[in-house]
Backbone as a ProteinNet text record, in pm:
[ID]
protein_1_A
[PRIMARY]
MYQQQSSYRMLSFETSGGNLLCKRIIFRPWRYDKNDSQNLKESIDAFVASIITYAVAHNLTTIG
[TERTIARY]
-2371.9	-2372.7	-2325.3	-2203.2	-2153	-2265.1	-2273.3	-2371.4	-2511	-2566.7	-2703.6	-2678	-2578.2	-2559	-2510	-2422.7	-2383.7	-2536.6	-2597.3	-2720.1	-2787.2	-2792.2	-2842.3	-2805	-2668	-2539.5	-2521.8	-2517.4	-2449	-2311.9	-2195.7	-2048.9	-2016	-2034.7	-1913.1	-2031.2	-1971.8	-2084.6	-1995	-2051.6	-1965.9	-2069.8	-1976.7	-2051.4	-1945.2	-2032	-1950.4	-1828.4	-1735.6	-1618.6	-1676.5	-1800.3	-1821.9	-1721.4	-1688.6	-1606.8	-1476	-1449.6	-1294.5	-1241.4	-1105.5	-1092.8	-1132.1	-1130.4	-1151.9	-1258.1	-1333.6	-1444	-1543.1	-1503.9	-1559.5	-1499.6	-1576.3	-1535.2	-1580.4	-1521.6	-1545.3	-1493.8	-1636.3	-1614.5	-1626.2	-1508.8	-1510.9	-1488.9	-1583.7	-1526	-1398.8	-1324.1	-1209	-1257.3	-1222.2	-1254.5	-1098.9	-1093.6	-977	-1022.9	-973.5	-987.7	-878.9	-887.4	-823.7	-730.9	-789.2	-718	-615	-628.3	-530	-409.8	-337	-231.2	-173.2	-144.2	-107.5	-188.9	-273.6	-358.2	-385.7	-340	-358	-293	-156.5	-118.3	-186	-242.2	-354.2	-463.1	-507.2	-624	-633.5	-500.4	-444.7	-471.7	-364.9	-311.6	-464	-587.9	-679.5	-758	-769.5	-824.6	-740	-646.5	-575.3	-566	-552.7	-638.3	-746.1	-854.5	-1017.3	-1045	-915.9	-953.7	-898.5	-738.7	-716.6	-776	-829.5	-928.2	-1057.7	-1095.5	-1224.1	-1180.2	-1062.4	-995.5	-988.1	-929	-892.6	-1015.5	-1125.5	-1254.9	-1336.4	-1322.6	-1405.9	-1305.7	-1182.7	-1070.9	-1056.6	-1045.4	-979.5	-846.6	-788.5	-642.9	-583.6	-640.6	-578.6	-643.7	-573.3	-611.3	-547.8	-619.4	-542.9	-632.7
4470.7	4378.6	4246	4197.4	4085.5	3992.4	4078.2	4015.4	3986.8	4025.3	4015.9	3915.6	3867.9	3769	3623.6	3683.8	3557	3472.7	3554.6	3550.9	3453.9	3459.3	3351.9	3211.7	3243.1	3138.3	3114.8	3271.5	3272.7	3305	3242.6	3291.9	3321.3	3306	3334.7	3417.3	3538.8	3638.4	3763.2	3866.9	4002.3	4114.1	4201.9	4344.6	4451.3	4572.7	4664	4711.7	4799.4	4827.5	4967.7	5039.2	5145.9	5247	5310.4	5395.7	5366.5	5275.8	5190.2	5221.1	5220.8	5224.9	5108	5001.6	4843.6	4882	4800.3	4783.1	4712.1	4601.8	4434.9	4415.4	4343.7	4274	4139.3	4061.8	3912.6	3849.6	3788.9	3692.8	3565.3	3501.3	3367	3293.7	3161.6	3129.1	3025	3031.6	2938.7	2912.8	2777.8	2664.8	2582.7	2567.7	2467.7	2405.3	2300.4	2223.1	2270.4	2362.3	2389.4	2306.7	2135.4	2097.1	2011.5	2040.4	1974.7	2050	2133.6	2214.8	2174.8	2040.9	1988.1	2038.4	2037.2	2071.1	2210.5	2282.6	2432.3	2493	2443	2461.3	2440.3	2353.5	2261.3	2358.4	2369.9	2492.4	2604.5	2680.1	2798.6	2785.1	2647.3	2669.2	2682.1	2575.5	2573.8	2699.5	2771.2	2914.1	2991.4	2995.8	3068.9	3054.9	2905	2865.9	2883.3	2880.7	2926.4	3061	3151	3286.8	3303.9	3264.3	3289.5	3210.6	3114.4	3058.6	3133.4	3187.4	3309.5	3420.2	3459	3590.3	3554.9	3471.8	3430.5	3383.7	3332.2	3292.9	3416.6	3531.8	3655.4	3794.1	3731.7	3826.5	3953.1	3923.1	3997.4	4036.8	4169.4	4193	4207.3	4223.4	4244.2	4184.7	4115	4099.8	4156.2	4183.7	4254.6	4175.2
5669.9	5583.9	5607.3	5652	5688.9	5776.7	5883.2	5998	5919.5	5847.4	5776.7	5706.5	5616.5	5545.3	5604.6	5694.8	5784.2	5856.3	5902.4	5974.9	5889.3	5782.6	5665.7	5632.6	5704.1	5701.7	5567	5460.8	5335.4	5392.3	5394.6	5436.5	5337.9	5195.3	5079.1	5022.6	4983.7	4927.6	4878	4815.4	4784.9	4832.9	4834.9	4849.2	4806	4780.5	4732	4827.9	4756.6	4859.2	4951.3	4922.7	5009.1	5002.4	5091.5	5103.7	5082.3	5048.3	5039.9	4906.4	4867.3	4789.2	4671.1	4727.5	4644.9	4598	4497.7	4398.2	4495.8	4513.5	4561.4	4694.1	4756	4866	4883.4	4898.8	4890.4	5016.8	5057.2	5183.9	5168.5	5233.2	5166.1	5350.6	5343	5461.5	5494.4	5600.1	5627.2	5774.9	5791.1	5885.1	5917.5	6071.8	6064.6	6195.4	6217.1	6370.6	6445.7	6548	6652	6746.8	6737.5	6816.4	6713.3	6592.2	6517.8	6448.8	6502.3	6443.9	6330.7	6318.9	6179.5	6051.1	6056.2	5952.9	5916.1	5978.6	5993.3	5842.6	5820.6	5675.1	5584.8	5553.7	5432.4	5449.2	5546.9	5530.4	5498.1	5517	5469.9	5340.3	5307.4	5130.2	5073.1	5116.6	5073.5	5036.3	5153.4	5148.7	5048.8	5051.1	4951.1	4825.4	4767.9	4645.9	4598.8	4707.2	4637.3	4628.1	4698.8	4695.9	4516.2	4491.7	4382.6	4227.6	4290.7	4180.5	4132.5	4242.7	4223.6	4168.2	4182.9	4111.3	3978.3	3946.6	3790	3728.8	3800.1	3742	3702.8	3785.1	3760.9	3708.3	3663.9	3566.7	3673	3796.6	3907.1	3876.7	3910.8	3890.6	4013.1	4122.5	4270.4	4361	4441.6	4612.7	4704.7	4807.8	4924.9	5024.5
[MASK]
++++++++++++++++++++++++++++++++++++++++++++++++++++++++++++++++

């Protein structure tokens, strides 16, 4: 599923949990400039914030 969606450049999408215990799996993009380690923390902060914002907006109760 991931390879199919990413080939369409859809890097942010959801899929079912399949055989896993979770109900949904949400794929979100994360990028940072490997040559600028100073911005690594900021990029991680922004990524985590986007996940939390998504979870709150969709009434999700757990993030794993």
